[in-house]
C-alpha positions as CSV (number, residue, x, y, z in Angstrom):
1,X,-15.6,169.6,208.7
2,X,-16.5,172.9,208.3
3,X,-14.7,174.3,210.4
4,X,-11.2,172.9,208.5
5,X,-12.2,174.9,205.6
6,X,-12.6,177.2,207.3
7,X,-9.6,177.6,208.5
8,X,-8.1,176.4,205.4
9,X,-9.3,179.2,203.3
10,X,-8.6,181.5,205.9
11,X,-4.5,180.6,206.3
12,X,-4.3,180.4,202.7
13,X,-5.6,184.1,202.3
14,X,-3.1,185.5,204.9
15,X,0.0,183.8,203.7
16,X,-1.1,184.8,200.2
17,X,-1.1,188.6,201.0
18,X,2.7,189.1,201.8
19,X,3.5,187.9,198.3
20,X,1.3,190.3,196.5
21,X,3.1,193.1,197.8
22,X,6.7,191.3,196.8
23,X,7.3,192.6,193.4
24,X,7.5,196.4,194.9
25,X,10.1,195.7,197.3
26,X,14.0,195.9,196.9
27,X,16.6,192.9,198.2
28,X,16.2,194.5,201.6
29,X,12.7,194.2,202.1
30,X,12.1,198.4,201.8
31,X,9.5,199.1,199.6
32,X,10.5,200.6,196.3
33,X,8.7,202.4,193.3
34,X,6.7,200.0,191.5
35,X,8.5,199.6,187.7
36,X,6.0,200.5,185.1
37,X,4.3,198.4,182.3
38,X,6.5,198.7,178.9
39,X,3.7,198.8,176.4
40,X,2.8,196.2,173.6
41,X,3.9,197.6,170.5
42,X,0.9,198.9,168.3
43,X,0.2,195.9,165.5
44,X,-1.6,197.3,162.4
45,X,-3.6,195.2,159.5
46,X,-3.5,195.6,156.1
47,X,-6.4,196.1,153.3
48,X,-6.6,192.7,152.8
49,X,-7.1,191.1,156.8
50,X,-3.9,190.0,157.1
51,X,-1.1,191.6,159.9
52,X,1.1,194.0,157.8
53,X,4.0,196.7,158.7
54,X,2.6,200.3,160.4
55,X,3.1,202.5,158.3
56,X,3.0,200.2,154.8
57,X,-0.3,202.1,152.6
58,X,-3.3,200.8,153.8
59,X,-2.1,199.4,157.1
60,X,-4.4,200.3,160.4
61,X,-4.0,199.8,163.9
62,X,-5.7,197.0,165.6
């Protein structure tokens, strides 16, 4: 039973490794530069503690 669990875990790790590198390959399978992640927009809270539009008086970035 223990051997079966070790074999299953090993097989799972070996098949998962190629999928981790997949986002940085093009359609032909060649490695390319990975696209940079977009920054999340800055959110601001007003004086009352609720989200407000940045730039309004009293709004501070969170």
